[in-house]
C-alpha positions, -999 to +999 in steps of 0.1 A: -002-004+001+012+036-008+001+068+009-016+095-021-037+122-012-058+113-031-080+082-036-069+079-076-033+075-096-028+078-129-037+045-145-010+034-176-018+040-209+003+050-239+008+076-262+007+106-240+026+123-274-007+126-290-020+146-264+017+171-251+048+170-273+067+162-231+041+129-233+046+106-204+070+134-191+034+157-184+021+125-161+056+122-144+061+156-133+023+161-120+026+131-100+056+139-082+039+172-076+012+162-059+017+130-045-009+106-060+008+072-073+019+067-113+009+037-135+037+035-165+028+019-198+050-007-212+041+011-244+051+044-231+057+065-264+089+078-244+120+055-235+114+038-200+147+049-184+144+085-201+106+082-170+128+070-142+154+097-151+130+122-149+111+105-117+149+107-098+156+141-109+119+154-095+126+129-062+156+153-052+141+185-066+114+179-047+126+162-014+103+130-019+103+096-033+077+098-059+053+062-061+052+048-096+047+017-106+051-002-140+027-023-163+048-057-170+036-076-202+052-108-210+067-112-236+079-147-251+119-133-252+117-140-210+150-127-208+137-086-219+109-093-196+130-099-166+160-070-177+125-048-174+114-059-149+150-053-128+155-020-147+121-010-129+127-023-097+166-003-096+151+025-107+124+027-075+092+014-087+070+005-065+044-020-080+042-043-113+011-046-131+009-079-148-006-071-179-016-105-190-042-103-223-023-094-246+003-124-242+004-122-283-008-097-301-030-103-332-028-098-364-029-064-380-030-053-410-016-019-429-041+001-448 
């Protein structure tokens, strides 16, 4: 359980670049400044390591530890999944969201 000033959190969602040029950085910054929990999507439009660096910068700047979670899609390359989880934990992530509904992506056609 994580402390939060409000009973809400930012759910993992991708493509924040569609809403703002800073993409998921805006979500990291907002969550850090308000103290609410942020879930980061495995399909983030920005590299996960950059979001962790922004979290670390804000933790130092604000003098607090941001509550962040990471959405995990277990990939067929288990070593890649393991490396992402390790990166998340070492980056200070407090929770993992294990997503199991998309083990294999459906066939997609380019139009």
